C-alpha positions as CSV (number, residue, x, y, z in Angstrom):
1,M,-4.6,12.3,3.2
2,L,-1.4,10.8,1.9
3,G,0.1,14.0,1.9
4,E,-0.5,14.6,5.4
5,L,1.0,10.9,6.1
6,L,4.1,11.7,4.5
7,K,4.7,15.0,5.9
8,D,4.0,13.8,9.5
9,M,6.6,11.1,8.7
10,A,9.2,13.4,8.1
11,T,9.3,14.8,11.3
12,S,8.3,11.6,12.9
13,T,10.9,9.4,14.9
14,P,12.5,6.4,13.4
15,Q,9.9,4.1,14.5
16,G,7.1,6.3,12.9
17,V,9.2,6.2,9.7
18,V,9.3,2.5,9.5
19,G,5.4,2.1,10.4
20,V,4.5,4.6,7.9
21,S,6.8,2.7,5.3
22,L,5.0,-0.2,6.1
23,I,1.9,1.2,5.6
24,F,2.6,1.9,2.3
25,I,4.2,-1.4,1.3
26,Y,1.0,-2.9,2.6
27,L,-1.2,-0.7,0.9
28,A,1.0,-1.8,-2.3
29,W,0.7,-5.5,-1.6
30,I,-3.3,-5.2,-1.5
31,L,-3.4,-3.3,-4.9
32,A,-0.9,-5.8,-6.7
33,M,-3.1,-8.8,-5.2
34,A,-6.1,-6.9,-6.3
35,F,-5.0,-6.4,-9.8
36,I,-3.6,-10.1,-9.9
37,R,-7.3,-11.4,-9.1
38,I,-9.2,-9.1,-11.4
39,H,-6.8,-10.6,-14.2
40,Q,-7.3,-13.9,-13.5
41,G,-10.9,-13.4,-13.1
42,K,-10.8,-12.3,-17.0
43,H,-9.5,-15.2,-18.1
44,E,-11.8,-17.7,-16.2
45,Q,-14.6,-19.7,-18.5
46,H,-17.8,-19.1,-17.1
């Protein structure tokens, strides 16, 4: 799935390249926030 997205990005318009780049940034943001929340959850006292 990611390979196809990158391949299509290489043959895309500048707007497509920006869009795909923003998708990757958004995905990285979601993953970072998830790891931060997991880390915070481990340190909370129940």
